[in-house]
Structure formats: C-alpha cells, structure tokens
Steps between C-alpha positions, in 0.01 A plus 500: 500500500853633549630448847771685690651290774675715758734299721486598865634340816194278497334389178488644139211744466309468172389838351260532206666708225222442244420871500844569342447272199217356298703183439522192724859601596745778436676490167880488497505874428263577783696286736822678392340843543361394847855404612644823366243703686587325820882485489540458881307177501621153412234358274455156343233338290413125509407280201125572566552873463470584870716785609695458823642796687773432747579741784848652507755258653570550871858625560646165605354325199624775267843462659505126435375557145786734428754242630350236266504735205855619589639150499323414173617821337870456600492137365315605181752770422795266553336212305395711208252259345176666613314793659393539861179672613373623834148495652381801306514303168182350354484210259203370300496122511368284221175440690428881503593560860720802576731421788778689688731254674726635773799428279536356152765412247465441121754359255635775274406343173136460607487856633660637181245323288231735629438829326586828678121563538456160669795557728356839604164352599403200716731286288328196350742243625538252789831559680741213518537557873269657762508557875200563728564609859214435737384811683266528803206562262565191295358153551727210424226335297453796273872528438527132422222543237692791353823294483312219328360747250852634431629143428201410287559815287864429426709615795788257545596564862301662780576564867227561751661630823290461814672714759239405767601136496858545374429281199571533125284319244694431180282460187619346172309359200380141521602468865333521838609802701810448706474634856815630674505562875708786617749484215814718522484539118287379215675373186339610174705274281490372232256765373720780628864381521692595819210687647399420865270724687648566848219491759668633816379862456170400341354313790 
C-alpha cells in the first residue's frame, strides 16, 4: 500500500494512495509527475516509499529560511568550489529517499558529474552540506532521524537548527552530534572554508 503522510500541526496523517497505482509504491516517474502536478506543495519520499507532504512554511519560518539560504549563497559565490540550493530543491539519496533540506550545498565537481537530465530532476546525489530548520510542525525526534539519514547516505556536514530551544545540532560522519547552545555563529569549517552561519537573525 502506498501511503501519503500529510504533516499537520499535530501528527502526520497516512492516506492510502493504492487506487492511484497497482504497484506497492509509486515509481520514480509517478512520484515526479505527482510533484509536478502539485507545484505549491513541498513533497518528500522516505526510503520505504511513503510520500510526505509538508504544509507551506509559516511566514516567520520562510523568513529564517531565506536568511540561511542567503548567507549560504553569498559564501558559495565567493568561494566558487560548489553550488548552493534552497528549500525547493529535491535530492534522491542512495537509500531511495527523496529529501528537500532547507538549504544545501554540493561540491562543484560532484554536481558537474551528473548528467543534465539528472540535474533537472530530483538529482541522485547526497549534498555535501545540509541545513534543517525546525518549524512549529516538526518534532525534534523526526528531524534528528532525518539528519542521521543524511549522514548515513553521504552528507559530510549537517546543521539542525532548533529555534524553539535556541540550539544547533552539528552532524558529521563518524561523530556524535555536537549541541551548541545559543551560538552567535556556527563554523562550517573545515568542510566549507571560511563559512560561519550567523545566527542572530535566524533565532
């Protein structure tokens, strides 16, 4: 049975989509078409094939997202070694999950190794860097699981920003997450030389 998980302010709501397909889950093409048919929704798919629909971000969350993406983009353009992506970008991880982090960055040689067709889809690549910003509809536990999934699938550096508790969880391969309390900035070195995410206007 193919499930659709609709994230609300309470709990995800599973919806049976078996009437839309005779297969146990949507094919990559069906998922792509489903997303194109619903361009105003932010849609992910987990490794089990469940589709997760997130509500539009509230204005304050969208504002903070833009501040994160803006800082990343400015650094990326100056650094010149990779490409920055905002929250509308979807990536297919090695485990089959399709995820849309709130911000991401990929080394240029890895991005260039993809074909134009791959780049124009939910690119089959794990970003080198991802950011997830906790919104009011997110549980901390679910975001921690997502961060662990990112790292297990090749992401080198991940930041989980918990505005509610003014904490940042820093994830790296083969390490326990580092928890920062009310940091003024978060250094992303050595993975991203001279990049530090300023937190003053993100809290």
